[in-house]
N, CA, C and O atoms as a MOPAC input file, in Angstrom:
PM7 MOZYME 1SCF
protein

 N     -3.98300 1    31.69300 1   -24.35400 1
 C     -3.63500 1    31.49400 1   -22.95400 1
 C     -4.51800 1    30.41000 1   -22.33600 1
 O     -4.03000 1    29.53800 1   -21.61700 1
 N     -5.81500 1    30.46900 1   -22.62100 1
 C     -6.75900 1    29.49500 1   -22.07400 1
 C     -6.44900 1    28.09000 1   -22.57800 1
 O     -6.55500 1    27.12200 1   -21.82400 1
 N     -6.06900 1    27.97400 1   -23.83500 1
 C     -5.72200 1    26.66500 1   -24.39700 1
 C     -4.48700 1    26.08300 1   -23.72100 1
 O     -4.41500 1    24.87500 1   -23.49600 1
 N     -3.52600 1    26.92400 1   -23.39800 1
 C     -2.30900 1    26.46800 1   -22.71700 1
 C     -2.65300 1    25.96000 1   -21.31800 1
 O     -2.15800 1    24.91800 1   -20.89100 1
 N     -3.50900 1    26.70700 1   -20.60500 1
 C     -3.93000 1    26.27600 1   -19.26700 1
 C     -4.68300 1    24.95500 1   -19.33100 1
 O     -4.45600 1    24.06800 1   -18.50800 1
 N     -5.57600 1    24.82100 1   -20.30400 1
 C     -6.35400 1    23.58500 1   -20.45500 1
 C     -5.43300 1    22.41400 1   -20.77400 1
 O     -5.62500 1    21.31800 1   -20.24700 1
 N     -4.44500 1    22.62800 1   -21.62300 1
 C     -3.49300 1    21.56500 1   -21.95500 1
 C     -2.70900 1    21.14700 1   -20.71500 1
 O     -2.46000 1    19.95900 1   -20.51500 1
 N     -2.32200 1    22.10000 1   -19.89100 1
 C     -1.61000 1    21.79400 1   -18.65200 1
 C     -2.47200 1    20.99600 1   -17.69000 1
 O     -1.98900 1    20.06900 1   -17.03900 1
 N     -3.74500 1    21.35100 1   -17.59800 1
 C     -4.66700 1    20.61600 1   -16.73000 1
 C     -4.86900 1    19.19000 1   -17.23700 1
 O     -4.89700 1    18.24700 1   -16.44800 1
 N     -5.00800 1    19.03500 1   -18.53600 1
 C     -5.18700 1    17.69900 1   -19.11600 1
 C     -3.94600 1    16.84000 1   -18.89100 1
 O     -4.05400 1    15.64100 1   -18.63200 1
 N     -2.77800 1    17.45100 1   -18.99100 1
 C     -1.53200 1    16.71400 1   -18.75100 1
 C     -1.46200 1    16.25700 1   -17.29600 1
 O     -1.06700 1    15.12400 1   -17.02000 1
 N     -1.84000 1    17.12200 1   -16.37500 1
 C     -1.83300 1    16.76000 1   -14.95000 1
 C     -2.82000 1    15.63200 1   -14.68500 1
 O     -2.50900 1    14.70200 1   -13.94000 1
 N     -3.99800 1    15.70000 1   -15.27900 1
 C     -4.99100 1    14.62800 1   -15.11100 1
 C     -4.46700 1    13.30900 1   -15.65800 1
 O     -4.67200 1    12.25700 1   -15.05200 1
 N     -3.79200 1    13.36100 1   -16.79800 1
 C     -3.24000 1    12.14700 1   -17.40000 1
 C     -2.18800 1    11.53300 1   -16.48300 1
 O     -2.16400 1    10.31900 1   -16.28500 1
 N     -1.33000 1    12.36400 1   -15.93200 1
 C     -0.28300 1    11.86700 1   -15.02400 1
 C     -0.88900 1    11.25900 1   -13.75400 1
 O     -0.39100 1    10.25300 1   -13.24900 1
 N     -1.94600 1    11.85800 1   -13.24800 1
 C     -2.61800 1    11.30000 1   -12.07000 1
 C     -3.21100 1     9.93800 1   -12.40500 1
 O     -3.09100 1     9.00100 1   -11.61600 1
 N     -3.84800 1     9.81700 1   -13.56400 1
 C     -4.40700 1     8.51800 1   -13.98000 1
 C     -3.31100 1     7.47500 1   -14.13200 1
 O     -3.48900 1     6.32400 1   -13.73300 1
 N     -2.17300 1     7.86900 1   -14.70800 1
 C     -1.04700 1     6.94000 1   -14.85600 1
 C     -0.56500 1     6.45400 1   -13.49200 1
 O     -0.29700 1     5.26700 1   -13.30800 1
 N     -0.45800 1     7.38100 1   -12.53700 1
 C      0.00400 1     6.99500 1   -11.21000 1
 C     -1.01200 1     6.07900 1   -10.53500 1
 O     -0.63300 1     5.09400 1    -9.90100 1
 N     -2.29900 1     6.39500 1   -10.66600 1
 C     -3.33700 1     5.53600 1   -10.08900 1
 C     -3.26300 1     4.13300 1   -10.68000 1
 O     -3.33900 1     3.14500 1    -9.94900 1
 N     -3.11400 1     4.04300 1   -11.99500 1
 C     -3.01500 1     2.73800 1   -12.65600 1
 C     -1.80800 1     1.96400 1   -12.15100 1
 O     -1.89700 1     0.76300 1   -11.89300 1
 N     -0.68600 1     2.64900 1   -12.01000 1
 C      0.52000 1     1.98700 1   -11.51700 1
 C      0.30600 1     1.46400 1   -10.09900 1
 O      0.63700 1     0.31700 1    -9.80000 1
 N     -0.24700 1     2.31000 1    -9.22700 1
 C     -0.44500 1     1.90400 1    -7.83600 1
 C     -1.42700 1     0.73800 1    -7.72500 1
 O     -1.25900 1    -0.13500 1    -6.87400 1
 N     -2.43800 1     0.72100 1    -8.57100 1
 C     -3.39500 1    -0.39000 1    -8.56300 1
 C     -2.75400 1    -1.67900 1    -9.05100 1
 O     -3.13000 1    -2.76500 1    -8.61000 1
 N     -1.79900 1    -1.57000 1    -9.95000 1
 C     -1.17600 1    -2.76700 1   -10.52700 1
 C     -0.08700 1    -3.35100 1    -9.63900 1
 O      0.28400 1    -4.51200 1    -9.80500 1
 N      0.43500 1    -2.56400 1    -8.69500 1
 C      1.49400 1    -3.05500 1    -7.80800 1
 C      0.90800 1    -4.03900 1    -6.80600 1
 O     -0.04700 1    -3.72200 1    -6.09700 1
 N      1.47700 1    -5.21500 1    -6.75200 1
 C      0.96500 1    -6.24700 1    -5.85100 1
 C      1.79200 1    -6.34000 1    -4.57000 1
 O      1.45000 1    -7.10800 1    -3.67100 1
 N      2.85700 1    -5.58100 1    -4.47800 1
 C      3.71200 1    -5.63100 1    -3.30000 1
 C      4.24500 1    -4.23000 1    -2.99500 1
 O      4.21200 1    -3.33600 1    -3.84000 1
 N      4.72300 1    -4.07000 1    -1.79900 1
 C      5.32500 1    -2.78900 1    -1.42600 1
 C      6.63700 1    -2.60400 1    -2.16900 1
 O      7.36100 1    -3.56600 1    -2.42800 1
 N      6.92700 1    -1.37500 1    -2.50300 1
 C      8.21200 1    -1.06600 1    -3.11800 1
 C      9.21800 1    -0.96300 1    -1.97700 1
 O      9.07300 1    -0.11800 1    -1.09300 1
 N     10.22000 1    -1.80600 1    -1.99500 1
 C     11.15200 1    -1.85800 1    -0.86700 1
 C     12.56000 1    -1.39300 1    -1.22100 1
 O     13.43700 1    -1.34900 1    -0.35900 1
 N     12.77500 1    -1.04900 1    -2.47600 1
 C     14.09300 1    -0.55100 1    -2.85100 1
 C     13.95000 1     0.55700 1    -3.88800 1
 O     12.93200 1     0.66100 1    -4.57200 1
 N     14.97000 1     1.36600 1    -3.98800 1
 C     14.98900 1     2.51000 1    -4.89800 1
 C     14.85600 1     2.04700 1    -6.34200 1
 O     15.51600 1     1.09900 1    -6.76600 1
 N     13.99900 1     2.72500 1    -7.08800 1
 C     13.79700 1     2.39600 1    -8.50000 1
 C     13.93100 1     3.68800 1    -9.31700 1
 O     13.00400 1     4.49700 1    -9.36800 1
 N     15.06800 1     3.86600 1    -9.94200 1
 C     15.37200 1     5.08800 1   -10.70200 1
 C     14.31500 1     5.37000 1   -11.76800 1
 O     13.93000 1     6.52200 1   -11.96900 1
 N     13.85400 1     4.34600 1   -12.43800 1
 C     12.86400 1     4.50000 1   -13.51100 1
 C     11.56100 1     5.09600 1   -12.96100 1
 O     10.98400 1     5.99900 1   -13.56800 1
 N     11.10700 1     4.59300 1   -11.82200 1
 C      9.88100 1     5.11900 1   -11.21700 1
 C     10.06900 1     6.55300 1   -10.74300 1
 O      9.18600 1     7.39100 1   -10.92500 1
 N     11.20100 1     6.83500 1   -10.14300 1
 C     11.47400 1     8.19400 1    -9.66800 1
 C     11.43200 1     9.17600 1   -10.83100 1
 O     10.77800 1    10.21400 1   -10.74000 1
 N     12.10800 1     8.86700 1   -11.89800 1
 C     12.15300 1     9.77800 1   -13.04900 1
 C     10.79100 1     9.91900 1   -13.72500 1
 O     10.48600 1    10.96400 1   -14.30000 1
 N      9.97800 1     8.87500 1   -13.65700 1
 C      8.67000 1     8.90700 1   -14.30800 1
 C      7.65300 1     9.72800 1   -13.52000 1
 O      6.85100 1    10.44900 1   -14.11300 1
 N      7.67500 1     9.62500 1   -12.17900 1
 C      6.59900 1    10.19700 1   -11.37700 1
 C      6.97000 1    11.38200 1   -10.49600 1
 O      6.09400 1    12.18300 1   -10.17000 1
 N      8.22200 1    11.52700 1   -10.10000 1
 C      8.57600 1    12.55200 1    -9.12000 1
 C      9.23200 1    13.75700 1    -9.77900 1
 O     10.16600 1    13.62800 1   -10.57100 1
 N      8.71900 1    14.92800 1    -9.43000 1
 C      9.26300 1    16.17800 1    -9.95700 1
 C     10.39800 1    16.68400 1    -9.06900 1
 O     11.46100 1    17.05800 1    -9.56400 1
 N     10.16100 1    16.69400 1    -7.72600 1
 C     11.21400 1    17.15700 1    -6.81700 1
 C     10.96300 1    16.63000 1    -5.40900 1
 O      9.83900 1    16.29800 1    -5.03000 1
 N     12.04100 1    16.56700 1    -4.66100 1
 C     11.98500 1    16.18600 1    -3.25300 1
 C     12.75600 1    17.24200 1    -2.47200 1
 O     13.91400 1    17.52800 1    -2.77200 1
 N     12.10200 1    17.81600 1    -1.46700 1
 C     12.76300 1    18.78400 1    -0.58900 1
 C     12.95700 1    18.12100 1     0.76400 1
 O     12.04600 1    17.48700 1     1.29700 1
 N     14.15100 1    18.27500 1     1.31000 1
 C     14.46900 1    17.67800 1     2.60500 1
 C     14.57500 1    18.78700 1     3.64000 1
 O     15.36500 1    19.72000 1     3.49800 1
 N     13.76600 1    18.66500 1     4.68300 1
 C     13.78200 1    19.60100 1     5.79600 1
 C     14.28100 1    18.86100 1     7.03400 1
 O     14.43300 1    17.64000 1     7.02300 1
 N     14.52900 1    19.60600 1     8.08400 1
 C     15.03200 1    18.98800 1     9.31600 1
 C     14.04300 1    17.97100 1     9.88800 1
 O     14.44600 1    16.93000 1    10.40700 1
 N     12.74700 1    18.27800 1     9.79100 1
 C     11.73900 1    17.42200 1    10.42300 1
 C     10.83900 1    16.65200 1     9.45200 1
 O      9.98600 1    15.87600 1     9.88200 1
 N     11.02600 1    16.86400 1     8.14300 1
 C     10.15200 1    16.19400 1     7.17300 1
 C     10.75700 1    16.21400 1     5.77300 1
 O     11.75800 1    16.88200 1     5.51400 1
 N     10.12200 1    15.46200 1     4.88300 1
 C     10.43400 1    15.48200 1     3.45700 1
 C      9.19000 1    15.98900 1     2.74800 1
 O      8.07500 1    15.75100 1     3.21100 1
 N      9.36200 1    16.67300 1     1.64900 1
 C      8.24200 1    17.09900 1     0.83000 1
 C      8.47400 1    16.55600 1    -0.58000 1
 O      9.46500 1    16.88800 1    -1.23000 1
 N      7.55600 1    15.72700 1    -1.03500 1
 C      7.67400 1    15.11100 1    -2.35600 1
 C      6.62700 1    15.73900 1    -3.26100 1
 O      5.44000 1    15.73900 1    -2.93500 1
 N      7.06100 1    16.27400 1    -4.39300 1
 C      6.15000 1    16.83000 1    -5.37900 1
 C      6.20300 1    15.94200 1    -6.61200 1
 O      7.26100 1    15.73100 1    -7.20600 1
 N      5.04000 1    15.43000 1    -6.98100 1
 C      4.94200 1    14.56600 1    -8.14900 1
 C      4.74800 1    15.40500 1    -9.39900 1
 O      4.38300 1    16.57800 1    -9.30700 1
 N      4.98100 1    14.83300 1   -10.54500 1
 C      4.82600 1    15.55900 1   -11.80300 1
 C      3.38600 1    15.98000 1   -12.03800 1
 O      3.12700 1    16.89000 1   -12.82600 1
 N      2.45000 1    15.33100 1   -11.36600 1
 C      1.04000 1    15.70900 1   -11.45600 1
 C      0.73500 1    16.93400 1   -10.59400 1
 O     -0.41100 1    17.38000 1   -10.53000 1
 N      1.76300 1    17.47900 1    -9.92900 1
 C      1.69100 1    18.65200 1    -9.04300 1
 C      1.05700 1    18.33400 1    -7.69400 1
 O      0.78200 1    19.25400 1    -6.92300 1
 N      0.82000 1    17.08000 1    -7.39000 1
 C      0.37900 1    16.68600 1    -6.05600 1
 C      1.61000 1    16.67800 1    -5.16400 1
 O      2.67200 1    16.19200 1    -5.55400 1
 N      1.45500 1    17.22200 1    -3.96300 1
 C      2.57800 1    17.30100 1    -3.03800 1
 C      2.23000 1    16.54600 1    -1.76000 1
 O      1.10700 1    16.63300 1    -1.26400 1
 N      3.20100 1    15.80400 1    -1.23100 1
 C      2.99900 1    15.01800 1    -0.01700 1
 C      4.13300 1    15.32400 1     0.95200 1
 O      5.30500 1    15.29600 1     0.57700 1
 N      3.77800 1    15.61800 1     2.20600 1
 C      4.77700 1    15.81400 1     3.25500 1
 C      4.88400 1    14.53900 1     4.06800 1
 O      3.87100 1    13.95000 1     4.44700 1
 N      6.10500 1    14.11300 1     4.33500 1
 C      6.36400 1    12.89800 1     5.10300 1
 C      7.21200 1    13.28600 1     6.29900 1
 O      8.33400 1    13.77100 1     6.15100 1
 N      6.66000 1    13.06700 1     7.49400 1
 C      7.39200 1    13.40800 1     8.71600 1
 C      8.47200 1    12.37500 1     8.97700 1
 O      8.28500 1    11.18000 1     8.75000 1
 N      9.61600 1    12.86700 1     9.46300 1
 C     10.70100 1    11.95100 1     9.84100 1
 C     10.31500 1    11.20400 1    11.10300 1
 O      9.64500 1    11.74600 1    11.98200 1
 N     10.74200 1     9.97000 1    11.18200 1
 C     10.50000 1     9.18100 1    12.39300 1
 C     11.35600 1     9.72900 1    13.52400 1
 O     12.48500 1    10.16500 1    13.29700 1
 N     10.83000 1     9.70800 1    14.72300 1
 C     11.57400 1    10.22800 1    15.88000 1
 C     12.61400 1     9.25200 1    16.33800 1
 O     13.33400 1     9.52200 1    17.29900 1

């Protein structure tokens, strides 16, 4: 059980490092939808009336408020 948990933690750390590397390498804002990036980094997106919740494969979650 402990080995499985450790493997999961290592996988999450690896995904976070991959995302950090990608963000550091981007020289411009992403201005259009990129299916490849979505499939690589995003686990799920929940849409609420007042916000979006994006969960990355690294298990980091970000809430984005809708503009008024």
